[in-house]
MIDOSE-1310 file (N, C-alpha, C; in nm, 2 decimals, decimal comma, always signed):
residues 165
mppl	+0,34/+0,98/-3,11/+0,34/+0,90/-2,99/+0,26/+0,98/-2,88; +0,17/+0,91/-2,81/+0,09/+0,98/-2,71/+0,18/+1,02/-2,59; +0,15/+1,12/-2,52/+0,23/+1,16/-2,40/+0,23/+1,05/-2,30; +0,34/+1,04/-2,23/+0,36/+0,94/-2,12/+0,28/+0,99/-2,00
tgdp	+0,22/+0,90/-1,93/+0,15/+0,93/-1,81/+0,21/+0,87/-1,69; +0,17/+0,91/-1,57/+0,22/+0,84/-1,45/+0,34/+0,90/-1,38; +0,39/+1,01/-1,42/+0,51/+1,07/-1,36/+0,47/+1,14/-1,24; +0,51/+1,08/-1,12/+0,47/+1,14/-0,99/+0,52/+1,29/-0,97
kqhp	+0,63/+1,32/-1,04/+0,68/+1,46/-1,03/+0,59/+1,56/-1,09; +0,49/+1,52/-1,17/+0,40/+1,61/-1,23/+0,29/+1,65/-1,12; +0,30/+1,59/-1,01/+0,20/+1,61/-0,90/+0,27/+1,65/-0,77; +0,29/+1,78/-0,75/+0,36/+1,82/-0,63/+0,28/+1,79/-0,51
psef	+0,34/+1,75/-0,39/+0,27/+1,72/-0,27/+0,17/+1,82/-0,23; +0,19/+1,95/-0,26/+0,10/+2,06/-0,23/-0,04/+2,04/-0,29; -0,04/+1,96/-0,40/-0,17/+1,93/-0,47/-0,26/+1,84/-0,39; -0,20/+1,78/-0,28/-0,28/+1,68/-0,20/-0,28/+1,73/-0,05
qdsl	-0,31/+1,85/-0,03/-0,31/+1,91/+0,11/-0,42/+1,85/+0,19; -0,53/+1,82/+0,14/-0,64/+1,76/+0,22/-0,68/+1,62/+0,18; -0,65/+1,58/+0,06/-0,69/+1,44/+0,02/-0,60/+1,40/-0,10; -0,61/+1,27/-0,12/-0,53/+1,20/-0,23/-0,63/+1,10/-0,29
sgsc	-0,65/+1,10/-0,42/-0,73/+1,00/-0,49/-0,66/+0,93/-0,60; -0,69/+0,80/-0,61/-0,64/+0,72/-0,72/-0,74/+0,62/-0,77; -0,72/+0,56/-0,88/-0,81/+0,46/-0,93/-0,74/+0,34/-0,98; -0,82/+0,23/-1,00/-0,78/+0,11/-1,06/-0,75/+0,14/-1,21
lcgs	-0,70/+0,04/-1,27/-0,66/+0,06/-1,42/-0,78/+0,09/-1,51; -0,89/+0,02/-1,48/-1,01/+0,04/-1,57/-1,10/+0,16/-1,52; -1,07/+0,21/-1,41/-1,14/+0,33/-1,36/-1,27/+0,30/-1,28; -1,30/+0,18/-1,26/-1,42/+0,14/-1,19/-1,41/+0,18/-1,04
itvt	-1,30/+0,16/-0,98/-1,28/+0,18/-0,84/-1,19/+0,31/-0,82; -1,24/+0,40/-0,73/-1,17/+0,51/-0,69/-1,15/+0,51/-0,54; -1,03/+0,53/-0,50/-1,00/+0,54/-0,35/-0,95/+0,68/-0,32; -1,01/+0,74/-0,22/-0,98/+0,87/-0,17/-0,93/+0,86/-0,02
inds	-0,82/+0,92/+0,00/-0,76/+0,92/+0,14/-0,79/+1,07/+0,18; -0,86/+1,09/+0,29/-0,88/+1,22/+0,35/-0,79/+1,24/+0,47; -0,68/+1,29/+0,45/-0,58/+1,31/+0,55/-0,48/+1,42/+0,51; -0,48/+1,53/+0,59/-0,40/+1,65/+0,56/-0,26/+1,63/+0,59
elft	-0,22/+1,51/+0,65/-0,08/+1,49/+0,69/-0,01/+1,39/+0,60; -0,06/+1,35/+0,49/+0,00/+1,25/+0,40/+0,14/+1,28/+0,36; +0,17/+1,41/+0,33/+0,30/+1,44/+0,28/+0,38/+1,53/+0,37; +0,34/+1,54/+0,50/+0,41/+1,62/+0,60/+0,52/+1,55/+0,66
rprg	+0,53/+1,42/+0,65/+0,64/+1,33/+0,71/+0,63/+1,20/+0,63; +0,74/+1,11/+0,65/+0,73/+0,98/+0,59/+0,61/+0,90/+0,64; +0,54/+0,83/+0,55/+0,42/+0,76/+0,59/+0,43/+0,62/+0,51; +0,36/+0,53/+0,56/+0,34/+0,40/+0,49/+0,46/+0,31/+0,50
hlch	+0,46/+0,20/+0,43/+0,57/+0,11/+0,44/+0,58/+0,03/+0,31; +0,70/-0,02/+0,29/+0,73/-0,12/+0,19/+0,72/-0,26/+0,25; +0,67/-0,35/+0,18/+0,66/-0,49/+0,23/+0,72/-0,59/+0,13; +0,81/-0,67/+0,18/+0,88/-0,77/+0,10/+0,83/-0,91/+0,12
csnc	+0,72/-0,93/+0,20/+0,67/-1,07/+0,22/+0,62/-1,12/+0,09; +0,62/-1,25/+0,08/+0,59/-1,31/-0,05/+0,44/-1,28/-0,09; +0,35/-1,28/+0,00/+0,21/-1,25/-0,03/+0,19/-1,11/-0,09; +0,25/-1,01/-0,02/+0,24/-0,87/-0,07/+0,31/-0,86/-0,21
rkva	+0,43/-0,93/-0,22/+0,49/-0,92/-0,35/+0,40/-0,98/-0,46; +0,33/-1,09/-0,43/+0,25/-1,15/-0,53/+0,13/-1,06/-0,57; +0,07/-1,00/-0,46/-0,04/-0,91/-0,49/+0,00/-0,79/-0,57; +0,12/-0,74/-0,54/+0,17/-0,62/-0,61/+0,23/-0,65/-0,75
gsfv	+0,26/-0,78/-0,77/+0,32/-0,82/-0,90/+0,46/-0,76/-0,92; +0,53/-0,74/-0,80/+0,66/-0,68/-0,81/+0,74/-0,73/-0,70; +0,87/-0,68/-0,69/+0,96/-0,72/-0,58/+0,93/-0,66/-0,45; +0,84/-0,56/-0,44/+0,80/-0,50/-0,32/+0,66/-0,44/-0,34
ssnl	+0,59/-0,43/-0,22/+0,46/-0,36/-0,23/+0,47/-0,23/-0,15; +0,41/-0,13/-0,20/+0,40/+0,00/-0,13/+0,26/+0,01/-0,07; +0,26/+0,02/+0,07/+0,14/+0,02/+0,14/+0,13/+0,14/+0,24; +0,01/+0,17/+0,28/-0,02/+0,27/+0,38/-0,12/+0,22/+0,47
liea	-0,08/+0,20/+0,60/-0,18/+0,16/+0,71/-0,24/+0,29/+0,76; -0,37/+0,29/+0,75/-0,44/+0,42/+0,79/-0,58/+0,38/+0,84; -0,63/+0,47/+0,92/-0,77/+0,46/+0,98/-0,87/+0,44/+0,87; -0,96/+0,34/+0,88/-1,06/+0,31/+0,78/-1,15/+0,43/+0,76
dkvt	-1,18/+0,51/+0,86/-1,27/+0,62/+0,85/-1,21/+0,74/+0,77; -1,08/+0,73/+0,74/-1,02/+0,83/+0,65/-1,01/+0,80/+0,50; -1,08/+0,68/+0,47/-1,07/+0,63/+0,34/-1,21/+0,61/+0,28; -1,23/+0,66/+0,16/-1,36/+0,64/+0,09/-1,33/+0,56/-0,04
iddr	-1,40/+0,45/-0,06/-1,38/+0,37/-0,18/-1,52/+0,37/-0,26; -1,51/+0,42/-0,38/-1,62/+0,42/-0,47/-1,61/+0,31/-0,57; -1,70/+0,22/-0,57/-1,70/+0,10/-0,66/-1,81/+0,13/-0,77; -1,78/+0,21/-0,86/-1,88/+0,26/-0,96/-1,95/+0,15/-1,04
dgtl	-1,88/+0,04/-1,07/-1,93/-0,07/-1,16/-1,95/-0,20/-1,08; -1,93/-0,20/-0,95/-1,95/-0,32/-0,87/-1,84/-0,42/-0,90; -1,72/-0,38/-0,92/-1,61/-0,47/-0,96/-1,52/-0,51/-0,84; -1,55/-0,45/-0,72/-1,47/-0,48/-0,60/-1,49/-0,62/-0,55
ktye	-1,39/-0,70/-0,54/-1,39/-0,83/-0,48/-1,29/-0,85/-0,37; -1,31/-0,95/-0,28/-1,22/-0,97/-0,18/-1,18/-1,12/-0,17; -1,05/-1,14/-0,16/-0,99/-1,28/-0,14/-0,95/-1,29/+0,00; -0,99/-1,40/+0,06/-0,94/-1,44/+0,20/-0,81/-1,51/+0,19
drat	-0,70/-1,45/+0,23/-0,57/-1,51/+0,22/-0,54/-1,57/+0,36; -0,53/-1,70/+0,36/-0,51/-1,78/+0,48/-0,36/-1,82/+0,49; -0,28/-1,80/+0,38/-0,14/-1,84/+0,38/-0,06/-1,74/+0,44; -0,08/-1,71/+0,57/+0,00/-1,60/+0,64/+0,08/-1,66/+0,74
gsgn	+0,18/-1,59/+0,78/+0,28/-1,63/+0,89/+0,21/-1,65/+1,02; +0,11/-1,57/+1,05/+0,04/-1,57/+1,18/-0,07/-1,68/+1,18; -0,12/-1,72/+1,06/-0,23/-1,81/+1,05/-0,36/-1,74/+1,05; -0,36/-1,60/+1,07/-0,48/-1,52/+1,07/-0,51/-1,47/+0,93
pvyr	-0,63/-1,47/+0,88/-0,66/-1,43/+0,74/-0,63/-1,28/+0,72; -0,58/-1,26/+0,60/-0,57/-1,12/+0,55/-0,67/-1,11/+0,44; -0,76/-1,01/+0,44/-0,86/-1,00/+0,34/-0,81/-0,90/+0,24; -0,78/-0,95/+0,12/-0,72/-0,87/+0,01/-0,83/-0,83/-0,09
tfcs	-0,85/-0,70/-0,11/-0,95/-0,65/-0,19/-0,89/-0,60/-0,32; -0,96/-0,62/-0,43/-0,90/-0,59/-0,57/-1,02/-0,57/-0,66; -0,98/-0,51/-0,78/-1,08/-0,49/-0,89/-1,08/-0,62/-0,97; -1,20/-0,68/-0,98/-1,22/-0,80/-1,05/-1,21/-0,79/-1,20
vdgn	-1,21/-0,67/-1,26/-1,19/-0,65/-1,40/-1,04/-0,65/-1,44; -0,97/-0,56/-1,37/-0,83/-0,54/-1,41/-0,73/-0,60/-1,31; -0,77/-0,65/-1,20/-0,69/-0,72/-1,10/-0,61/-0,62/-1,01; -0,63/-0,49/-1,03/-0,56/-0,39/-0,95/-0,59/-0,42/-0,80
pvks	-0,48/-0,43/-0,72/-0,50/-0,44/-0,57/-0,54/-0,31/-0,52; -0,64/-0,31/-0,42/-0,69/-0,19/-0,36/-0,65/-0,18/-0,21; -0,68/-0,28/-0,13/-0,65/-0,27/+0,01/-0,64/-0,41/+0,07; -0,59/-0,42/+0,19/-0,59/-0,54/+0,27/-0,64/-0,50/+0,41
etqa	-0,71/-0,60/+0,47/-0,75/-0,58/+0,61/-0,72/-0,71/+0,69; -0,68/-0,69/+0,82/-0,65/-0,80/+0,90/-0,69/-0,76/+1,05; -0,72/-0,86/+1,13/-0,76/-0,84/+1,26/-0,65/-0,78/+1,35; -0,52/-0,79/+1,29/-0,41/-0,73/+1,37/-0,42/-0,58/+1,38
ypgk	-0,50/-0,51/+1,29/-0,51/-0,37/+1,29/-0,66/-0,33/+1,28; -0,73/-0,35/+1,39/-0,87/-0,32/+1,39/-0,90/-0,17/+1,37; -1,00/-0,14/+1,28/-1,03/-0,01/+1,25/-0,94/+0,06/+1,14; -0,85/-0,02/+1,09/-0,75/+0,03/+0,99/-0,76/-0,05/+0,86
vilk	-0,71/+0,01/+0,76/-0,69/-0,06/+0,63/-0,55/-0,04/+0,58; -0,50/-0,14/+0,50/-0,37/-0,13/+0,44/-0,40/-0,10/+0,29; -0,38/+0,02/+0,25/-0,40/+0,06/+0,11/-0,28/+0,03/+0,03; -0,31/-0,02/-0,09/-0,21/-0,05/-0,19/-0,18/+0,08/-0,27
mgmm	-0,07/+0,14/-0,25/-0,05/+0,28/-0,29/-0,01/+0,29/-0,44; +0,01/+0,18/-0,51/+0,05/+0,19/-0,65/-0,06/+0,25/-0,74; -0,18/+0,26/-0,69/-0,29/+0,32/-0,77/-0,30/+0,47/-0,75; -0,21/+0,53/-0,67/-0,22/+0,67/-0,64/-0,12/+0,75/-0,74
prip	-0,15/+0,87/-0,77/-0,06/+0,95/-0,86/+0,07/+0,98/-0,79; +0,07/+0,99/-0,66/+0,20/+1,02/-0,59/+0,19/+0,94/-0,46; +0,31/+0,89/-0,41/+0,31/+0,81/-0,29/+0,40/+0,87/-0,19; +0,35/+0,89/-0,07/+0,44/+0,95/+0,03/+0,56/+0,87/+0,06
qpey	+0,67/+0,93/+0,10/+0,80/+0,86/+0,13/+0,76/+0,76/+0,24; +0,80/+0,63/+0,22/+0,78/+0,53/+0,32/+0,86/+0,56/+0,45; +0,80/+0,51/+0,56/+0,86/+0,52/+0,69/+0,93/+0,39/+0,73; +0,87/+0,28/+0,69/+0,92/+0,15/+0,73/+0,93/+0,06/+0,62
egfg	+1,01/-0,05/+0,64/+1,02/-0,16/+0,54/+1,00/-0,29/+0,62; +0,90/-0,37/+0,58/+0,88/-0,50/+0,65/+0,94/-0,61/+0,57; +0,97/-0,72/+0,64/+1,03/-0,84/+0,58/+1,16/-0,81/+0,51; +1,24/-0,72/+0,57/+1,37/-0,69/+0,51/+1,46/-0,81/+0,49
lhrh	+1,44/-0,92/+0,56/+1,52/-1,04/+0,54/+1,48/-1,10/+0,41; +1,37/-1,07/+0,35/+1,32/-1,12/+0,22/+1,36/-1,04/+0,10; +1,43/-0,93/+0,12/+1,47/-0,85/+0,01/+1,57/-0,92/-0,08; +1,57/-0,89/-0,20/+1,66/-0,95/-0,30/+1,80/-0,88/-0,28
ewqg	+1,90/-0,95/-0,30/+2,04/-0,90/-0,27/+2,07/-0,78/-0,36; +2,01/-0,77/-0,48/+2,04/-0,67/-0,57/+1,96/-0,54/-0,54; +1,87/-0,54/-0,45/+1,80/-0,41/-0,41/+1,89/-0,32/-0,34; +1,87/-0,19/-0,37/+1,94/-0,09/-0,29/+1,86/-0,06/-0,16
khdg	+1,93/+0,01/-0,07/+1,87/+0,06/+0,05/+1,80/+0,19/+0,03; +1,69/+0,22/+0,10/+1,62/+0,34/+0,10/+1,66/+0,43/+0,21; +1,72/+0,54/+0,18/+1,76/+0,64/+0,29/+1,64/+0,68/+0,37; +1,66/+0,68/+0,50/+1,56/+0,73/+0,59/+1,44/+0,63/+0,61
vtsf	+1,45/+0,51/+0,56/+1,35/+0,41/+0,58/+1,40/+0,30/+0,67; +1,34/+0,29/+0,79/+1,38/+0,19/+0,88/+1,34/+0,05/+0,84; +1,43/-0,05/+0,83/+1,40/-0,18/+0,79/+1,39/-0,28/+0,90; +1,28/-0,36/+0,90/+1,26/-0,46/+1,01/+1,28/-0,60/+0,94
ktkw	+1,33/-0,69/+1,02/+1,36/-0,83/+0,97/+1,23/-0,89/+0,92; +1,12/-0,89/+0,99/+1,00/-0,94/+0,94/+0,89/-0,83/+0,96; +0,81/-0,84/+1,07/+0,70/-0,75/+1,09/+0,76/-0,61/+1,12; +0,69/-0,51/+1,06/+0,73/-0,37/+1,08/+0,65/-0,31/+1,19
agpd	+0,54/-0,38/+1,24/+0,46/-0,32/+1,35/+0,44/-0,44/+1,45; +0,40/-0,39/+1,57/+0,37/-0,49/+1,68/+0,49/-0,51/+1,77; +0,46/-0,59/+1,88/+0,56/-0,60/+1,99/+0,68/-0,69/+1,95; +0,66/-0,78/+1,85/+0,77/-0,87/+1,81/+0,85/-0,82/+1,69
reem	+0,85/-0,69/+1,66/+0,92/-0,64/+1,55/+1,07/-0,63/+1,59; +1,16/-0,66/+1,49/+1,30/-0,65/+1,52/+1,37/-0,58/+1,40; +1,44/-0,47/+1,44/+1,50/-0,39/+1,34/+1,62/-0,45/+1,28; +1,64/-0,43/+1,15/+1,76/-0,49/+1,08/+1,88/-0,40/+1,12
p	+2,00/-0,47/+1,13/+2,12/-0,39/+1,16/+2,16/-0,30/+1,04
């Protein structure tokens, strides 16, 4: 039997002091985050909105909102495609970028966060502990709570965010 891959514990946070890189399933797209603070404190967020769940193919999406200039995306084989998602609560489009060969989600962009990208962290060998959880009202009743992660009823950022009790 071949050795199992993907155990994040095989990658100590100290391995990513300056940057963190991950790739899509077929290896065509590589994303590198150049940020020395990725593992110095909780970062990123979990999202339970239906669109993020669909893109992640799971009950939750692990995301990192970060400045676009800290991210490098290499599209070796030209497989990067973008879908304009207009089925959003705000009515503003979210541009969801993915690998057109394997379907791996890569990032999302929206006018709500100018100069930033929302990276889909499932492609990374290790994910920083999340700081926030969005759309907590949409969590399944069987999900456990995450210690140290603040949960918001819907939006986790912006002036109209409301923390869950």
